[in-house]
N, C-alpha and C positions, 0 to 999 in steps of 0.2 A: 630365628626369623626376625628381620629388621622391623622395627615399629614404623608405621607410616608417618610421614611428616604432617604436622597440624595443618588444617585448612588455612590457606592464606587469608589474612585479614587485610582490609584496606581502610582508608579513612571513612569512606562511605558505609562500608559494612560495620565498622565500629560504631558509627553514629546510629545506624539502624538498630544495632543491638542495645544501645543505650535507651532508645525509644521503647523497644520491646524485643525481648529475646526470641519471641515467636516470629517476629518480622525478619530478624536476621536468619533464623533457621530456614524459613520459607524462601528467602532470597537465594540461599545457597543450594538447598536440596529440592525445592519444589517451585522454581521460578515461574513455571507456566500458570500457576494460580494467580499471578499478579494481573491487575487490570492494565490494559494497554494504555500508555500515555497518549493523551489527546494532542491536538495541534497546539493548544495553549501551553502544554508541558514543553514541547519542543521549541516553541517561541521563547519561553523563559530561558532555556538552555542557550539559544542563540544570543539572547540579550546578555546573559552572563558572559559569553565569549567576548561580546563587544566591550563590556565593562572591563574585562580582564586585559584586553589589548590597550585600552586607554590607560589603565593603571601601569602597564609595562612601559608606556611611552614616557612616564615620569622618571625612568631610570635609564638614562642614555648609556649605551654601550653594553647593556644587559644582553644575555644570550639565551635563546629559547631552546630547551632540550628537545621537545617534541616527543611524540609517542607512536608515530606511524610505523616504526620498524620493530615494535614490540618491547616488552619489559626489559629483556636482557640488554638490548642496545641502549635503552634509556638509562639504565643503571650505569652502564659503562661510560656513556657520554657524560653523565653527571659527575662521575668520579674524575674524569679528565678536567672538567671545568672547575671542580673544587680545587684542584692542584694548580690551576692557571691563575696566577696572581694578577694578570692583566684584565681579568674578567670581573667587572664591578658588581654584577648581579646575575643570578641564574633564575630563569623563568621555568616553572614546571620542573624543578629539580626532583629527580626520582631517586628515592633512598629506601633501603629495606633493612629491617632488623628483626630477627627471630620470626621470619615469615610474615611480618607486618609491612606492607608496602604503602608508601605515601608519595604524594606529589605536592610540592610546596609551590604556592603561587609565585612568591618572590623571595629569594634567599639573597640578601644583600651582604656583600663583603664589608667587614668593618676593620679598623686598625687592629693590629696585634693578633692576626689569625682568628679573629672572632667573626660571628655572623649575626645578622638580624633576620628573624623569621617574620614575614609579612603575609598575612592572610587577606585576600581581597574579597569583599562581599558587595553585591549589588543592592543591598538594603541601604537605608539612610540612618541606621542606628545600630548600636551594639545590642545583640540579643543574647539571652542567657546561654542558649545551647551552643553558641559560637565558641565559648570557652573550651568545651570538650573537643570541638572540631580542631582547634589549634593545639590543644594539649597533647593529642595523640601524635601530631606531627613533631612537636617539641620533644616528646618522649623518645621517638625513633632517632631523631637527630643527635640527641645527647648520648644515646646508647651506642651510636655509631662513632662517637668520639668528637663530634663537632662542638665547639665552644659557642653556644648560643647566648649572647650577652643581652639581647633585647628581643621582645616579641610585641608585634603591633598588629592591630586590626585596621585595615584600610577600607573605608566605606564611603558611599556617595554622600556629599554634603548637601543637606536639605536647604541650606541658605545660598547655594550657588545659583547664579543667574547667568544664563548663556548670553554672550554678546552677539550671537548670530554669525560669527566669523570662524572662530577656532576654539576648541575646548582646551583648557589649560589644566592639566592634572593637579597642579599645586592648589588650585581653588576648587576643582570639581570634586576632589576627595578630602575626607577628614581622616586623621590618624588617632587611634586610641591606644595608649600604652597599656598592655595587659600582661607584662612580664611577671609581676608578683602573683596574681591569681593562677597563672599557668604553672608556675613553679610549685605552688601549694598543692596542685592537683597531681603532681608527678608521683607522689607516694601512693595515691589511690589507684593509679592506672593498672599496675600488675594484677590486682584483684579483679578489676573489671574485665581485663583481657582473659584471665583464667575462667571467669564465669561464662564468657561468650564462647570460649573454646569447649567448655564442658557441655554447653547447650548444643553446639554444633555436632558434638560427638554422639548425641543421643539417637536412638532408633526412631523416635517420634518427635514431633514439635513439642516444645514446652507447653504445659497446660496453663494458659494465661487467658483469663476472661477478657472479653472486649470491654473497653472503657475509654476514659479520656485520652489515653496514650494512642488510641487509634487515629486521632486527628491532630495531636500536638507532640512535637513542634511542627509536624507537617502531616498531611493526609497520607496514611499508609497505603501503599499500592495493593495491599491485601485486605483493604477495608471491607469490600464486598464479600470476601470469603469468610471473614470473622463476624460480619454484621449483616446477616440476612435481612431482607425486607420485612419490616414489622407487619402484623396483620392490619387489615383495613380499620381505620379509626382507632389505632393504638394510642394509649395515653401519652406516648412520647411525642405525638403530633401537636399536643397542646402548647401554644406559644408561652414561653417563659415559665414553664412548670419547674419549680425548684426541685433540687435533688431530695430535699426533705419530704416534699409532698409526693414525689414519685415513689419513694420508699414506703411512705404511709399507705398509698394506694395498693402497692404490691402486698403489704401486710394484710390488707383487706381482701386480697384475692382479686383485685380489679386490674384488668389489663387493657380494656377497651373503654372508650369515652362514654358510651351509653350506659355502662354499668356503674358509673360514678354515683354514689348516693347523693340524694338531693340536699342533704345537710352537710356535705363535705365542702369546706370553704374553698372557693375558687375566685379568681379575679373576674371582673365583669366580662371581659372578652372570653375568658375560659368558660364562664357560665353560659354565655350565649352559644358557644360552640357545642357544649353539652346539650343544650336545648335543641339546636338544629339537628345534631346527629341522632338524638333520641326520637325526635318526631319524623326524621327523614325529609324535612321540608326546609326551604330557605327561610332563615330568620330575618325579619325586617323590623327596624326600629320605627317607632312612631314619629321620630324627628326627621325621617328621610325627606319628606315633602318640604319641610322648612329649609333643610340644607340645600336642596336643589332649587328652591324658589329664588335664590340670589342670582342665578345664572340668566343674565339678560342676553339680548342679541345685538350685534352679531356674536357668534360663538366661534372660538378658535381652539383647535386641539393640536398640541405641539409636542414634538419629541426630538431629542438630540442623540447623536452617536459620537463617541470619542475614543481616542487611543491614548494610553499613558505609558510611554516608553521610559525606561530607566535613564537613558541619556537624552537630555532635552534636545529638541530639533530646531526650534526657532527662537529668535531674539526675545529675551525677557523670561524665558521658561526655565524651569528647574527640574531636578530628577523626579520622575513620575508625575509631572505636570500633564493635565489632560489637554489633548489637542482636539478641539471640536471640528469634525470634518464633514458632518452631514446633519441635515434637519428635514423634518416632514411636518407639514401643517395642513389640516383640514379646516374648512370654514363653512359655516352656515349663516347666511345673512338674516333670515327671518324664520320664525317657527313654521315648520312644514315646508320650508324652501329647500332647494337642491343643495347638495354639498359640492364644494370645490376643493381641489387639492393642489398644493404647491410643494416643491421639494428642491433641495440643494445637495450636491455631492461634489466634493473636491476630487479632481481626477488626475492630478499630477503631484510632483513632490514640492511644489511651491507652497508657501505659507497659506493655509486655507482660511485663516482668521478674518482678513479683510472681506473676502467674498462671502464668507459665512454670515457675518453680521449685517453687511449691506443688504443682501437679498432677504434676510430674515426680517429686518425692519420694514422693508417694502411689502412683504407678505402680510404682516400683522396689523397694518393700519394703525389707527390711534385710539380706538375704543373697542370695548367688548371684552369679556373674560377670556383668558388664555388658559385652557384646561390642560394640565399635565398630570403625570402619574409619578409621584415622589418629587415634589417641587424643589427640594433641596439640591438635587443634582443640576437641574436646569438653571436655578437661580445662581448657584455658585459659578457655573460656566459663564453666565451673563456678567456677573461681577468681575470675573477675570478678564473678559473681553473689554469691559469698560476701562479697566486699568491699563490694558495693552493699547487700546484704541480710544483715547480720551475724547476724540471728536464725536464719538457715539454715546458718550456717558449719559447725556440727558435723555436720549431716546431709549437707551437700555433701562434707565431708572423707571421710566414710564411703563415699559414692558414688564419689569419685575413687579410693579405695583398691581398689575392686572392678572398675575398668576393665581390660579385656583387649583388646589391639589385634590385630585380624585381619590388618591390612595387613602388618606385619613377618613374621607367620607365613607368609603367602602368599609374600612376597619370599624368605624363607629356604628354603621347603620345596617350592614348586611353580612350574613354568613350563610354559605351553602355547604352542605356536607361534603361536596366534591372539592372544596378548597383544600381539604386535607391539611389543615393547619397553616396554610400559607396564604398571604394576601398579595403575592406577586402577580403581576398582570398575566404571566404565563399560566398561573393556577386559576385566577378569577375568570379569565375569558372563556375557556371551554366549559366551565361550570355554569356561567350565566348565559353564554351565547354558544350553545353546543355546535352550531354549524360552523363556528370559527375556531381555529387553533393554530399553533405554530408548528405542529407536527408535519414533517416532510419538507419543511423549508430548508433550502441550502444554507442560508444564514438564519439561525433561529434564536440567537441571543446576542447581547451586547458584546460579549467577549469574542464571539465568532465574527461579528461585524468589524471590530477593530483589526483582527487578523486578516480578514478578507480585503479591507482597505489597504493595509500595509502591503499585501501581496500585489494588489492592483497597481499601486503607485511606485513601489520600490522593487518588485520581484522580477522585473525583466521578462514578463510573460508575453506570450503571443497575443496578437490583437483579438483573436476569437476568445481567448481566456479572459482578457480584460473586459470584453463585452459581457461575458457570462458573470463575472464577479460584479460588474456594475449593475446589471439587472437584479442580481441577488440582493445587493445592498439596498437598492431602491425599493424592492419588494418588501424587504424586512422593515425598513423604517416607516414605509407607508402602512404596513400592517400594525405597527405600534400605535399610530394615531387613529387608524380605523378601528382598532380594538377599543380605544377609549370612547369613540363615537358609539359603538354598539353596546358597550357596557352602560353608558349613560342612558341610552334608549331603554335598555332592560330595566335599569333602576326606575326610570319614569313609569315603565309598565307595571312595576311592582306596587306603585301607589296609585294606579288607575289613571295616570296621565296619558294623553295621546302619544302613540309611538310613531316616530317618523319612519317612513318606509322607503324613502328615496335612497338609492345606492350612490355612494360617492363615486366620482369619476376622476380619473387622472388625466 
């Protein structure tokens, strides 16, 4: 009886096995256990394709193998291109050795029948796990008899600034020579490959405990399968709990926060969480009234939404530079007065920055605190806008000076057991204001907002779909500023201050 051929490995499977042999096993034998990729996952894939095409444009005359006709055709076409000396570079070269299949981003022909292996990444730096990514490709190529004289990583250049007209691959990308570390790894690869094939040959998945490998170098698609939800108020929800203290609590038989002994050393924020969970009541600092007392009128509540594409879109931008495309502002002129609401949303592919900052300056006036949640984000976007649009620099500086951050106020002064260890506005809002939440919203977080805007302005969607996306974006950004309004009202109520009951209007 003939022995069955070993399960085919690929570059992606090999990397999965390096991260965790159990992940590799489940990918091959139990793929239905994987969590389905969300829209963000598919957006990253599309972004990678865009980066790849730009990288290829830096090698004129290169030929794309393609994969549409299947593996056998791709292997045969690659073989023909390898023999054709008129082809200076092959894109997605498909090669197989010992049932290990690879696709090389760019295989550049060099003098003397030699080749340069180039791996393209949409990151802005060399990451440690990329070395193994390239090493398995180098291993297969040399085993197939190719003379690989050089190995390079081609990644986006963080210092690149787009001129607003045309992307130039020579400056958009940086090259890192990694030939020496790749060659050093070649002797290690056969053992790694054997270990992966042994694991795949087992009747059951390898017994591997969940751990840091579940999230690094990437979030495993089987994370939920191997990491069930912890019980309510589990000690893992304590912010910045060290591994040493986690182990120490486990040795004491403590798994939930309210069981942590009173004499067990915790940070101040961890201690207040223990108090709130143990009592079942919202913990409130004596300093809350003093913190809120600085907020004069008129009061503004402000939130931005942005997108950060790998390939810069507008003049002066760089890879992963944030494009601010939307803002929402709620304003109350006097204590007890009605709320007013303003908003801006860029609705086409034109540069949104001029309209964004012009309308924002008009809405914010020239006095009164501007309340935000995590001021670093808005302040950085404002600084960048001042650099891009220097005519607004003075007005932007005055806006930055008026920012007041609600997040550290909540972190210092309040903890509700329903926060579940998080101080994000998505966790704080339903705990302090139960009648409000983001549940059921079509756009429910910043990542979804960026994807929705991208689809609205670049997706070629029908008018009805554009209207639906527009309304969803406006509703989400409005919800963010309205959430801050309600949270601040709740904080005022916790210290006996009058609560404003007027509903904001749009």
